[in-house]
N, C-alpha and C positions, 0 to 999 in steps of 0.2 A: 823306530823310523816314523817321523811325522812330516812326510813330504809336502811340498807347496811350491808355488811358483818360484822359479829361481833355483830349485833343488834338482834340476835335471841331471847335472854332473854327478851329484852324490848318489842318485838312484841308479844312474848308469854304471857307477863303480860297484854298487852292491850287486846288481844283476850280473855284471861281468859277462864273459862269453866263453862257453866250452863247446861251441859248434865250430866246425871247420870253416875257415875263411879263405877263399881263393881269389886271386887277382885276375884269373881268367878261367875259362872252362870250355872245353871242346865238347861236342855232342857225344863223342865216344867216351870221354871221361865221365860225363854226367850219367849216361846209361849204365856204365859199368860200376861206378862207385857210390851213386847217390839215388838214382830214380827208384822209387818204391822202397828205399831202404832207410835213409836218414837225411836230416836237413843239412843245408849248406848255405853259407853267405857267399855271394859272388860280387866282386867289384868289376866295373868296367866292362860288363857284359852288354850293356846298351849305351846309347848316347842320347839321353833325353833332356839335355840342358835347355833346348828351345821349348819343349813341352813344360818344363819346370817353370819357365817364366810365364807360360800361358796360365798356369794354375796357381799363381800366387794369390793371396786373398785379395788384394787390390785388383788384379786383372779379372778375377772371377766375379767380383762384385760389379765391376765396371761393364763387363760384357754380358753377364748372365744373371745379374742380381734380381731381376723380376721373374726369372724362371722358377718353377715349382720343383721342390725336392721332397722326397719321402724319407722320413727318419724312422729308424727302428729303435726299440728299447734295447738297452745294452746288457741284457741278461743272456744266459746261455741259449735260450730258445728264440729270442727276438720276435715274440709274437705280436706285440703292440706296435701300431704304426701312428705316425703324426705327419701332417703335411704343413710345410711353411714355404715362403719364397726363400731363395738362396741368401738374399740380403738379410732377412729375418734370422735365419739360421746362423749366419756369421755374427751378427750383431747381438743376438739374444742368447745364443747357446755356445758358440765357439769362443766368444769374448770371455766367458767364464771359465770355470774349472770344476772337476768332480771333486767333492770332498769326502772325507772319511765317513761321514754319516749318511751319504747318499746311497740308496739302494740301486742295484743294476737295473731293475725293471722300471725305475723312475728317472733314469737318465737317458738321453737321446743322442743318436749317432747317425750321421749320414754315411751309410755304407750298404750296398745291395739294394735291390728293388727299385733302382733309378734307371729304368730303361726308357729314355725319352729322346726325342730327336736332337735337342740341343747337346745332350751329353754324349750321344752316339757320334755326333759330328766332332766334338772335342776329342773323343778317344781314338778317332781315326788318325790323329796326329801323334799318337803314342807309339814308340818303337817297341814292339814286343820282344820278350826275351827269346832268343833263337834256339830254345831247347824244349824238348817235349813236343807234343803234337798241338794241333790248333787250340787257341785259348779263348775263353769267354772273359771279357774285361769287366771289372767293377771298380768304380771310382769312390774314394772316400775322403772325408775331412773330419778329423776328430779334435775335440778341444783338449787342453792340458789335462792330463791324468785320466782321460777317457779310455775306453778299450772294451773288450769283450771277454768274459770269464770263460773258463774251459769249455770247449765244444769240438766237434770234429766234422769233417766233410772230405771231399775228394782233394786230390793234390793240386798244387799250383805254385805260383810265384807271387811275391809281394815286393814292390818297389816303392821306396820313399823319395819324395821330391822336396819336402819341407818338414822340419822337425825331426823327431826320432821315434822309432817304434820298438818297444821291448817285446820279445817273444819268449814264451815259455812253452816247451813241447815235451810230450812223453811218446815213447815209441809205440807204434801200433800194437794194440792188445793190452796196454797198461791204462788203467783208469785212475786219474788223480783223485785225491780227497778234496772236494770243493763243494760249495753250495751255489746253485744256479742264479740266485738273485743277490749274491754278494759280488761286489765289483772286483776287478783284478787288483785295484789299489788296496781294498780291504784284505784280500787274499795275501797280497805281498807284505803288508804290514805285520800280518800274523805268522808268515811262513818263512821270511827271508833268513832268519837265524838258522834254519834247518837245511839250507841249501846244500851245504857241503856234505851233509849226511845222506842226501837223496842222489845217488849215483845215476838214477834213471832220468832226472830232470835235465833237459837241454834248454839252454837259455842264451840270449844274445840281444844286444841293442843294435838295431838297424839304422844307419845314418843315411842322409840324403845322398842319392847316387848309388845305393847298395841295394841288392836283390836277395830275398830269402826264398829258398825253396822249402815248401812244407809237404811231407809225404802223404799219401792216401790214408785216411783213417786214423791219423795221429791226433790225439787230444792236444789242443793248444789254446793258450790265452795270450792276449795282447794288452799292452799299456802304452799310451801315447805320452811322450815327453815333449812339452811345448805344443803348440798347434801343429798337427801332423797331417800332411796331404800325401795321398799315396794311391797306387793302382794295384789291385790284386788280379791275377790272370789265372783262371781255373782251367785246367786241362780238360777239354771238351768230352774226351772219350769217357771220362768218369762222371759226367753230369747226368 
């Protein structure tokens, strides 16, 4: 596997999907079948078409290009930080792609740590997933083949507006074999041949307009296919 720009469809085919995909979801169904148990992909649970237009790269550059964003290193612990304007991030980082030789702690990603008035105002226009309790929102933009290697935290939802996001999850209590400073791309190229032999690995590619629920404490990794713009909503009672 030697992925590159234009290879999104082939990577999506390799990743496949062995997670439940639902076209709708009631609160009762969610709490009975999925909450604190297993991931699920839900379609048509929100209507964020207007928000998706607001967060296209062109719209973001036009309205917020001079605003400051804080980038995190793309390794498991995301210790290192870097500050750019949003336009600089779009033009200098997002316009590129992560390569097989790039280390996770040396690649940069806009996700988390961006609690600023301009972003708070933008996120007020986002329609939250009507499941779980109150959510804390985090906005992200990732370049092609960016992502975060395996890590875990509390539960929540992740919705994609542009691009696609590959998810790899293990049930709570299972720790995958990974190295914190190896990118998800590197892990995928080394591991994809063994997917069918790993019955514990849950995986799916989330497309624009789809939402994935990730349970509390489940190790997971992500890989963006194309420039990917998304919101993650963390259930506050677990923060």
